[in-house]
SESE-705136 format. One line per 2 residues: number of its first residue (from 1); for each residue x, y, z of C-alpha. Coordinates in Angstrom, 1 decimal, decimal comma. Layout:
% residues N
NUM> X:Y:Z  ... $
% end
This chain:
% residues 461
1> -16,7:-9,4:4,0  -18,8:-6,8:5,9 $
3> -17,0:-7,7:9,1  -13,6:-7,5:7,4 $
5> -14,6:-3,9:6,4  -15,6:-3,3:10,0 $
7> -12,2:-4,5:11,3  -10,6:-2,0:9,0 $
9> -12,8:0,7:10,5  -11,9:-0,4:14,0 $
11> -8,2:-0,2:13,2  -8,8:3,4:12,0 $
13> -9,9:4,4:15,5  -6,2:4,5:16,5 $
15> -5,4:6,3:13,2  -7,9:9,0:14,0 $
17> -6,4:9,5:17,5  -2,7:9,3:16,6 $
19> -2,5:9,8:12,9  -1,9:13,5:12,8 $
21> 0,5:13,5:15,7  2,6:10,8:14,0 $
23> 2,6:12,7:10,7  3,6:15,9:12,5 $
25> 6,5:14,2:14,3  7,8:12,7:11,1 $
27> 7,5:16,1:9,3  9,3:17,9:12,1 $
29> 12,1:15,3:12,0  12,5:15,6:8,2 $
31> 14,3:19,0:8,2  16,0:18,1:4,9 $
33> 15,8:15,3:2,4  19,0:13,9:3,9 $
35> 17,4:13,9:7,4  14,3:12,2:6,0 $
37> 16,5:9,6:4,3  18,3:8,9:7,6 $
39> 15,3:7,1:9,0  13,5:6,3:5,7 $
41> 16,3:4,2:4,3  16,6:1,9:7,4 $
43> 12,8:1,6:7,3  12,9:0,6:3,6 $
45> 15,6:-1,9:4,4  13,3:-3,5:6,9 $
47> 10,5:-3,4:4,3  12,9:-5,3:2,1 $
49> 13,5:-7,9:4,8  9,7:-8,3:5,2 $
51> 9,3:-8,7:1,4  11,6:-11,8:1,6 $
53> 8,8:-13,7:3,5  5,9:-11,8:1,8 $
55> 5,1:-14,0:-1,1  6,0:-17,4:0,4 $
57> 4,1:-16,5:3,6  0,9:-15,6:1,6 $
59> 0,9:-18,9:-0,4  2,5:-21,2:2,2 $
61> -0,5:-23,6:2,5  -1,2:-23,7:-1,2 $
63> 0,4:-27,2:-1,2  -2,6:-28,6:0,8 $
65> -5,9:-27,1:-0,5  -7,5:-23,7:-1,2 $
67> -9,6:-24,1:2,0  -6,5:-24,6:4,2 $
69> -4,8:-21,7:2,3  -7,6:-19,4:3,2 $
71> -7,4:-20,4:6,9  -3,6:-19,9:6,8 $
73> -4,1:-16,4:5,5  -6,7:-15,7:8,2 $
75> -4,1:-16,6:10,9  -1,5:-14,3:9,3 $
77> -3,9:-11,4:9,2  -4,5:-11,9:12,9 $
79> -0,8:-12,0:13,5  -0,3:-8,7:11,8 $
81> -3,0:-7,1:14,0  -1,3:-8,5:17,1 $
83> 2,0:-7,2:15,9  0,6:-3,7:15,4 $
85> -0,8:-3,9:18,9  2,7:-4,8:20,4 $
87> 4,3:-1,9:18,5  1,6:0,5:19,8 $
89> 2,3:-0,7:23,4  6,0:-0,1:22,9 $
91> 5,4:3,5:21,7  3,2:4,2:24,7 $
93> 6,0:3,3:27,0  8,7:5,1:25,0 $
95> 6,8:8,3:24,8  6,3:8,3:28,5 $
97> 10,0:8,6:29,0  11,0:11,6:26,8 $
99> 10,4:13,8:23,7  10,0:12,3:20,3 $
101> 13,3:11,6:18,4  14,5:9,5:15,5 $
103> 16,1:6,9:17,8  12,8:6,7:19,8 $
105> 10,6:6,3:16,7  12,9:4,1:14,7 $
107> 12,0:0,7:16,4  8,3:1,6:15,9 $
109> 9,0:2,4:12,2  11,1:-0,7:11,6 $
111> 8,7:-3,0:13,2  5,8:-1,5:11,3 $
113> 7,8:-1,9:8,1  8,3:-5,6:8,6 $
115> 4,6:-6,1:9,3  3,5:-4,0:6,4 $
117> 5,7:-5,4:3,7  5,9:-9,0:5,1 $
119> 2,2:-9,5:5,6  0,6:-7,1:3,1 $
121> 0,6:-9,7:0,3  -1,3:-12,1:2,6 $
123> -3,8:-9,5:3,6  -4,4:-8,5:0,0 $
125> -4,9:-12,1:-1,0  -7,1:-12,8:2,1 $
127> -9,7:-10,2:1,4  -10,0:-11,5:-2,1 $
129> -10,5:-15,0:-0,7  -13,5:-13,8:1,2 $
131> -15,4:-12,9:-1,9  -17,7:-15,8:-2,9 $
133> -19,2:-14,9:-6,3  -17,1:-15,7:-9,3 $
135> -17,3:-15,8:-13,1  -15,0:-17,0:-15,8 $
137> -12,9:-14,3:-17,5  -12,9:-14,1:-21,3 $
139> -10,9:-12,2:-23,8  -12,5:-9,4:-25,9 $
141> -13,6:-12,1:-28,4  -15,4:-14,1:-25,8 $
143> -12,9:-16,9:-25,5  -12,2:-18,2:-21,9 $
145> -8,9:-17,4:-20,3  -6,9:-19,8:-18,2 $
147> -4,6:-19,5:-15,2  -1,1:-20,8:-14,8 $
149> -2,4:-24,3:-14,0  -4,5:-24,5:-17,2 $
151> -7,8:-24,0:-15,2  -10,4:-21,3:-16,1 $
153> -9,3:-17,9:-14,8  -12,0:-16,8:-12,4 $
155> -12,9:-13,2:-11,8  -14,2:-12,2:-8,4 $
157> -17,4:-10,4:-9,4  -17,2:-7,6:-6,8 $
159> -13,4:-7,2:-6,7  -13,3:-3,7:-8,1 $
161> -16,0:-2,5:-5,7  -14,3:-4,3:-2,8 $
163> -10,8:-2,9:-3,6  -12,2:0,6:-3,7 $
165> -14,1:0,0:-0,4  -11,0:-1,2:1,5 $
167> -8,9:1,6:0,2  -11,6:4,1:1,0 $
169> -11,8:3,0:4,6  -8,1:3,4:5,0 $
171> -8,1:6,8:3,4  -11,2:7,9:5,4 $
173> -9,4:7,1:8,6  -6,4:9,2:7,6 $
175> -8,8:12,0:6,5  -10,7:12,1:9,7 $
177> -7,5:12,0:11,7  -6,4:15,2:9,9 $
179> -9,8:16,9:10,3  -9,8:16,4:14,1 $
181> -6,0:16,4:14,5  -5,8:19,9:15,9 $
183> -8,6:19,3:18,4  -7,3:15,9:19,5 $
185> -3,8:17,4:20,2  -5,4:20,2:22,1 $
187> -7,6:17,9:24,2  -4,6:15,7:25,0 $
189> -2,4:18,8:25,7  0,2:17,4:23,4 $
191> 0,7:14,2:25,4  1,3:11,7:22,6 $
193> 1,3:8,6:24,9  -2,4:9,1:25,6 $
195> -3,2:9,3:21,9  -1,3:6,1:21,2 $
197> -3,3:4,4:23,9  -6,4:4,8:21,7 $
199> -4,4:3,0:19,0  -3,8:0,1:21,4 $
201> -7,6:-0,2:22,1  -8,3:0,0:18,3 $
203> -6,0:-2,9:17,6  -7,7:-5,0:20,3 $
205> -11,1:-4,4:18,7  -9,7:-5,2:15,3 $
207> -8,3:-8,5:16,5  -11,6:-9,5:18,1 $
209> -13,6:-8,8:14,9  -11,1:-10,6:12,7 $
211> -11,0:-13,6:15,0  -14,7:-14,2:15,5 $
213> -16,3:-12,9:12,3  -13,7:-13,2:9,5 $
215> -12,9:-16,9:9,5  -13,2:-18,1:5,9 $
217> -15,3:-21,2:6,7  -16,7:-20,9:10,2 $
219> -19,4:-18,9:11,8  -18,6:-16,8:14,9 $
221> -20,3:-19,2:17,3  -18,0:-22,1:16,1 $
223> -14,7:-20,2:16,5  -12,4:-21,4:19,3 $
225> -9,0:-20,2:20,4  -7,5:-23,6:19,4 $
227> -8,3:-22,7:15,8  -5,3:-20,5:15,8 $
229> -2,9:-23,4:16,5  -4,7:-26,5:15,2 $
231> -3,0:-26,8:11,7  0,8:-26,8:11,4 $
233> 2,2:-26,2:8,0  6,0:-26,5:8,6 $
235> 6,1:-29,9:10,3  7,7:-31,5:7,3 $
237> 10,5:-28,9:7,3  11,1:-28,6:11,0 $
239> 14,7:-29,8:10,7  15,6:-26,9:8,3 $
241> 16,9:-23,6:9,6  13,9:-21,2:9,5 $
243> 16,1:-18,4:8,1  17,4:-20,7:5,3 $
245> 13,9:-21,9:4,7  12,5:-18,4:4,3 $
247> 15,3:-17,4:1,9  14,8:-20,6:-0,2 $
249> 11,0:-20,0:-0,4  11,6:-16,4:-1,1 $
251> 13,9:-17,1:-4,1  11,5:-19,7:-5,3 $
253> 8,6:-17,3:-5,0  10,5:-14,6:-7,0 $
255> 11,4:-17,1:-9,7  7,8:-18,4:-9,9 $
257> 6,4:-14,9:-9,9  8,8:-13,8:-12,7 $
259> 8,1:-16,9:-14,7  4,4:-16,3:-14,4 $
261> 4,8:-12,7:-15,6  7,1:-13,7:-18,4 $
263> 4,4:-15,6:-20,3  3,5:-13,9:-23,6 $
265> -0,2:-13,6:-22,7  0,8:-11,4:-19,7 $
267> 2,5:-8,7:-21,7  0,1:-6,0:-20,7 $
269> 0,2:-7,0:-17,0  4,0:-6,6:-17,1 $
271> 3,6:-3,1:-18,5  1,0:-2,2:-15,8 $
273> 3,3:-3,4:-13,1  6,3:-1,5:-14,5 $
275> 4,0:1,6:-14,4  3,0:0,8:-10,9 $
277> 6,7:0,5:-10,0  7,4:4,0:-11,5 $
279> 4,6:5,5:-9,5  5,9:4,1:-6,3 $
281> 9,5:5,2:-6,7  8,5:8,7:-7,8 $
283> 6,2:9,0:-4,8  9,1:8,0:-2,5 $
285> 11,4:10,6:-3,9  9,7:13,5:-2,2 $
287> 7,4:14,4:0,7  4,8:17,2:0,2 $
289> 4,5:17,9:3,9  8,3:18,4:4,2 $
291> 8,2:20,8:1,3  5,4:22,8:2,7 $
293> 7,1:23,3:6,1  10,8:23,3:5,4 $
295> 11,0:24,5:1,8  8,1:27,0:1,7 $
297> 8,1:28,0:5,4  4,5:26,8:6,2 $
299> 3,2:26,4:9,8  2,1:23,2:11,5 $
301> -1,5:24,1:10,7  -0,5:24,7:7,0 $
303> 0,9:21,2:6,9  -2,2:19,7:8,4 $
305> -4,5:21,5:6,1  -2,4:20,5:3,1 $
307> -2,4:16,8:4,2  -6,2:17,1:4,7 $
309> -6,7:18,4:1,1  -4,5:15,7:-0,3 $
311> -6,2:12,9:1,7  -9,5:14,2:0,5 $
313> -8,3:13,8:-3,1  -7,2:10,2:-2,5 $
315> -10,4:9,4:-0,7  -12,7:10,9:-3,4 $
317> -10,9:9,0:-6,1  -11,4:5,6:-4,4 $
319> -15,1:6,1:-4,6  -15,1:7,1:-8,2 $
321> -12,6:4,6:-9,6  -15,3:2,1:-10,6 $
323> -17,1:4,8:-12,5  -14,0:6,1:-14,1 $
325> -13,1:2,6:-15,3  -16,4:2,3:-17,0 $
327> -16,5:5,9:-18,5  -13,0:5,8:-19,9 $
329> -13,5:2,3:-21,3  -10,8:0,1:-19,7 $
331> -8,2:-0,4:-17,1  -5,2:0,2:-19,5 $
333> -6,6:3,4:-20,9  -7,4:4,9:-17,5 $
335> -3,9:3,8:-16,2  -2,0:5,5:-19,0 $
337> -4,1:8,7:-18,9  -3,7:9,1:-15,1 $
339> 0,0:8,4:-15,2  0,6:11,0:-17,9 $
341> -1,4:13,6:-16,2  0,3:12,8:-12,9 $
343> 3,8:13,3:-14,3  2,8:16,7:-15,6 $
345> 1,2:17,7:-12,3  4,4:16,7:-10,3 $
347> 6,5:18,8:-12,6  4,2:21,8:-12,1 $
349> 4,3:21,2:-8,3  8,1:21,5:-8,4 $
351> 7,9:24,7:-10,4  5,5:26,2:-7,8 $
353> 7,7:25,1:-4,8  10,6:26,9:-6,4 $
355> 9,1:30,2:-5,3  10,2:29,4:-1,7 $
357> 7,5:31,5:-0,1  4,5:30,9:2,1 $
359> 2,3:32,6:-0,5  2,9:29,7:-2,9 $
361> 1,7:27,1:-0,4  -2,0:27,2:-1,5 $
363> -1,3:26,6:-5,2  1,2:23,9:-4,3 $
365> -1,4:22,2:-2,2  -4,0:22,3:-4,9 $
367> -1,6:20,9:-7,5  -0,5:18,1:-5,2 $
369> -4,2:17,4:-4,5  -4,5:16,4:-8,2 $
371> -1,3:14,4:-7,9  -2,6:12,3:-5,0 $
373> -5,9:11,7:-6,7  -4,3:10,5:-10,0 $
375> -1,8:8,3:-8,1  -4,7:6,6:-6,2 $
377> -6,4:5,8:-9,5  -3,3:4,4:-11,2 $
379> -2,4:2,3:-8,1  -5,9:0,9:-7,9 $
381> -6,0:-0,1:-11,5  -2,6:-1,9:-11,3 $
383> -3,8:-3,7:-8,2  -7,1:-4,8:-9,8 $
385> -5,3:-6,2:-12,8  -2,8:-8,1:-10,6 $
387> -5,4:-9,6:-8,4  -7,4:-10,8:-11,4 $
389> -4,5:-12,2:-13,3  -4,0:-15,6:-11,6 $
391> -5,5:-18,2:-9,4  -5,8:-17,7:-5,6 $
393> -2,7:-20,0:-5,2  -0,4:-17,7:-7,2 $
395> -1,8:-14,3:-6,1  0,5:-13,8:-3,1 $
397> 3,7:-14,6:-5,0  2,9:-12,0:-7,7 $
399> 2,3:-9,3:-5,0  5,4:-10,4:-3,1 $
401> 7,5:-10,2:-6,2  6,2:-6,7:-6,9 $
403> 6,7:-5,5:-3,4  10,3:-6,7:-3,4 $
405> 11,3:-4,8:-6,5  9,3:-1,7:-5,4 $
407> 11,2:-1,6:-2,1  14,6:-1,9:-3,9 $
409> 13,5:1,0:-6,1  12,3:3,0:-3,1 $
411> 15,7:2,7:-1,4  17,5:3,8:-4,6 $
413> 15,0:6,6:-4,9  15,6:7,9:-1,4 $
415> 19,3:7,9:-1,8  19,3:9,5:-5,3 $
417> 16,8:12,1:-4,1  19,1:13,1:-1,2 $
419> 22,0:13,6:-3,7  19,9:15,5:-6,2 $
421> 18,2:17,7:-3,7  21,6:18,8:-2,3 $
423> 22,8:19,7:-5,8  19,8:21,3:-7,5 $
425> 17,3:21,7:-4,7  14,0:19,9:-4,0 $
427> 11,8:22,0:-6,4  14,1:21,4:-9,4 $
429> 14,3:17,7:-8,5  10,5:17,5:-8,4 $
431> 10,3:19,0:-11,9  12,8:16,4:-13,3 $
433> 11,1:13,4:-11,8  7,7:14,5:-13,0 $
435> 8,9:14,8:-16,6  10,7:11,5:-16,3 $
437> 7,4:9,8:-15,4  5,8:11,3:-18,5 $
439> 8,7:9,9:-20,7  8,4:6,5:-19,1 $
441> 4,6:6,4:-19,7  5,1:7,2:-23,4 $
443> 7,6:4,4:-23,7  5,2:2,0:-22,1 $
445> 2,5:3,1:-24,4  4,7:2,6:-27,4 $
447> 5,7:-0,9:-26,3  2,1:-1,9:-25,3 $
449> 0,3:-0,3:-28,2  -3,3:-1,1:-28,7 $
451> -3,2:-4,1:-26,3  -2,3:-1,8:-23,4 $
453> -4,6:1,0:-24,4  -7,7:-1,3:-24,7 $
455> -6,8:-3,7:-21,8  -9,8:-4,5:-19,5 $
457> -11,4:-7,3:-17,5  -14,2:-9,2:-19,2 $
459> -16,1:-11,5:-16,9  -18,4:-14,0:-18,7 $
461> -21,9:-13,2:-17,4 $
% end
């Protein structure tokens, strides 16, 4: 697990070198919400295509054994790293031939979308597989809980700390990229191709660490290249068209995921996932950096400082989430409180942005800092509940089902935001969606009642 964390750190080397430049290019291309949607909607469509294989891919080898399932996921994590390496190499060559543009960046964005949505469920399940210590979950009265197969539902003892650690590493890489972004751009004299070259090197290091030190059963000295190709899981279906096979497994995965979530004992989990869905589509409806630069007239440095503050908020919350969960007294309670506050904060941010002046940038940034922190807490709580709700064999299908519906919601959110921003302006739109989130949270609380408010994980120790 320590080496897995190290692989995430290695991948962040490229983020530190190229992260700010990539964010700045995206901000400069997003002159309006409609311009942003012009490349975000195709990207989300490719996210959707990736989600078709997401759940089935994560759980493909479940039919054999949990040991082979873990090895399968290890291979997929390696494939994701190799895919990111190939995309970085493409961008190095593309940037060497001209100035950044939407047509140039679109293949990079689309490829990254497929890798992220298609393989994210596998990676989420893989790092949980690496945890060894488990205990049986019990309800508040001390009775054992059971998974979808009727077996005792196991809780990975260090799952909450691990989830916070992994998210913190990702957020830390983005944070450092923003801190040194101005200096990095100055040293590179604005030559983006050189910065992406660091990303290439980072993915090479990440692949080596994952290959030799993150095998779920073998030590580094026993790893061979042939281990990547030794087991074949699709031999029995070789005569079936792969595209048809993927769709069939995808549909089956969605049905199984929905059937699992439909069980009466998972009422609270359904509400948490609905809340997570709302958080995702609200976040997709606007871009703070675009608002700072194109609505409020901020400079490039103002955008970087704003992103730096927001990333600090997200990073800080990842470290404090385990403490908050204990102080507040449960996952459900913390989730409801953070979502309510977040909705009010988004509405306030829209009100401030309505000033359309550079002088309002600072208060807007501060308010959005709170928004990012609260969103990080709510997302972490929903992810923790999801990863602890089933056996290892089912975990990928649940995440794949959630990803699929979130992407559909994001596409609708982008399109609707483009229409609304043209009619009432981005600030007013922001106010409306913030208040909408507050209303939705109250509805979820009314439906969930005491069960949602007191929901938590209770390992039997």
